[in-house]
Every structure is written in structure tokens, then in C-alpha cells.
N, C-alpha and C positions, 0 to 999 in steps of 0.2 A: 514538426509542422503538421497541422491537422490534415492537410491534403495528402500526406504520405502514409497515413494510417490505413492498415488493411484489416481484414477480419481475423478472428482467432482461428488457428488451425484446429480441426477436430482432433481431440485426444491430447492437447497441450496440457502439461502439468508444470507447476513451479512452486517455490517456497520463497517467502520474503522474511527477512530476519534470520536469526540463528538460535535454534533451541539449545545449543551447547555453549553459547556465549556466557561469560562470567564477569566481564569487565565493561567499563564505559566504552562508547564508540571511539575508535582510534583517531578519527579526524573530527574535532569539534566544529569545524567550519563546513563540513560536507552536508549536503541535504540529507536529513535523517530518513531512514527507511521507516521508522516508527517514532511516535511521540505519545507520551502520556501527558494529560493536562486536566486541570479542574475545568469542567465543561462550560459552565455558564460564564465565568469571568476570564478564562484563559490563564489563570494563575498556575504557577508551579509547572510550567511546560518543560519537559525534559525526557531523558531516556530511562527514568525510574518512575515507579508508581508513587504518586503523591501520598504522603501519610496524613496530610491535612489540607483543607481548602478553606477559603474565606466563608464567613457566615452566609447562609442562604443558598449555598451550593447544594444541588441534589444529586449530582453525578460526576464521576471521573470518566474521561474519554480516552480510549486507545484508538489511535489512527495508524494504519499500516498500509504502505503502498508497495505494490508488486512492480517488478521491472517491466518496461514497455518494449524492450528491444529483443528480438528473437534472432537466432542464428540462421533461420530459414530452412533448417534441415531436421534437427532433432526435436521430437515432441517432449522429450524428457532427457535427463542425464543422471548418472549415478548419484550425484549430490542434489539433484532436483533444482540446480541453480545455474550451472555453467553454460547451459544452452540459452540462457537469458542474460540481459545486461540492462543497467539503467542508462538513461540518456546522458549526453555529454554536458548537460547544464545549459546555461543561458549566455548570450553574447552581451556586449556592453549596452545594447538597446533593449535588453530583457526579452529577447526572442530565443526560442529553443534552438540549440545547435544540432539536434537530431541524434540519431543512433550512431554508435561507433561502427567502424567498417567491419569489425569482427561479428557484429550482430546487426545487420543492416535493415531488418524488417521491423517497421514500427507497428505496434499493436495498441489497441485502446488500453488506457491505464485502469487497472483494477485496484481498488482500495477498500479496506474494511474500516468502519468507524463503529466502535462498540462502546456503549455507555454502561457503566457499573454504578449501582446505587451508592451514594456517598456514605450511607450508614455502614456499608461494608468496609470502608477504609478509614473513616474519620478517627484519628488518634491511634490507629493500629498499623502494624507492619503487615501488609498483605503480600503474599508471594504467589508467583505462578507455579504450577506443578512442575514446570521445566526449570525453575530456579533451584538447581541442586548445588548451591554454593552458599557461602556466608557472604554478607555484604548487602549493598543496596538491592532491593527487589526490582525485577523487570528487565534486566539485561538479556535474558533469554527469550524475550518477546519474539514471536514468529507466527506465521500463518501459512497454510497450504491452500493451493487453488488448483482446480483442474477444470477444463472446459467441458461443460455439459450442455451448452447452448445448442439449440436447433440451428442448423446452418442458415436458413432463411431469416431467422430473427437476428442472428449475429451480423449477417450481411446488411440488413436494413438498419440496424443500430449504428454500425460503422459508417455506412454511406450517409445516412440522414442526420446523425448526431455528431460523430467525431469528425468526419471530413468537412462538415459545415461549421464546426466549432460551436455547436449548440449545446446548451445544458439540458439534457433530456432526463435527468435524474435516473432513478433505478427502475422505472416502470414505463417510460415513454420511448417510442421508436422514431419520433421525429417525422412521421408520415401520417399522423392522426390515430395510429393504433397504440394500444396500451398492452403491456404484458402482465 
């Protein structure tokens, strides 16, 4: 729930995805940590990098979401993951169920959306540098994040954008200021 979100703790680090993964996601019904898709049409959405897109496409998009639930103690962990968790999903009315009890502190969601020119992938098998396996490319998709925000900016964004459930995009603070 938006009203439960707090600011990022100074020094927080985390990883989304798995750079050592070599296979499709284990649970095909789970909310994906990342997706690849033909950007303009939404075609070929999945866990692998599309090798082709419909005519007229100009880019392939990678979207990756970081976990929002923090254990409230550790700024990092040896695997850069276990101090963080994803939310528990949605209820029957499509309302968020919040964070698990093991990771009770709700943080703003961080997500990356990267566009790759279609000419780079059209008709080709493009692999990530972390795809050190044979088979479909993209299973090792991952991203790293660490908090480098100024505390006052982080606090303003969480209070004015997240807690009020406003869409402030990546440069607005919800109080008339831009970063």
C-alpha cells in the first residue's frame, strides 16, 4: 500500500534477476522480475530476447523490477538479494497484499526500462554478456542498484509521490520541484 512506503535507507544495495541463470523462470505464472518485448507493439513478450519483431518496430525493450520489501536491518547481503524481497502479490480485488513479515519495510519500486535499437536484433540471435550458456538468450538478465540519492530528495519523493500514489516519473518530486 502506498501509505506504508518509506524512504530508501542510505547505502542500500540490491540485485534483480540472476546473472548465473541459464533456464526459463521456474514459475510461469509468477509476476516476472524482467521481461523482454517488442516495444511499440508489445509482441513477443517473454523471458528471452526477441529475435524478430513486427514490421515497423524500432526497438526491443527490457523491463526489470527490483524488490520493494526490505528486512529493515541489512543494507546489503552476501548475495545482494536476501535482505530484500518482492511483495506478496494482489488480493481478489487487485489490491496489493504488502510485504512479507520477514521483510516488513516497504520501499519505492525501482525499475529499469531499456530500449535497444531493433536493427541490433532483427533476425539475429543477440546474447547478453552474462549468457554463458547455450540455448535461448536472456535468461541471465539482471541489474544492480545502489542508493545514491540525497536524503532530502529521497524523502520528498517518497512522501509526495509514493505515499500519495502519484505518478511523478523520474524527474518530479510531487512538490513542484524537478530533479
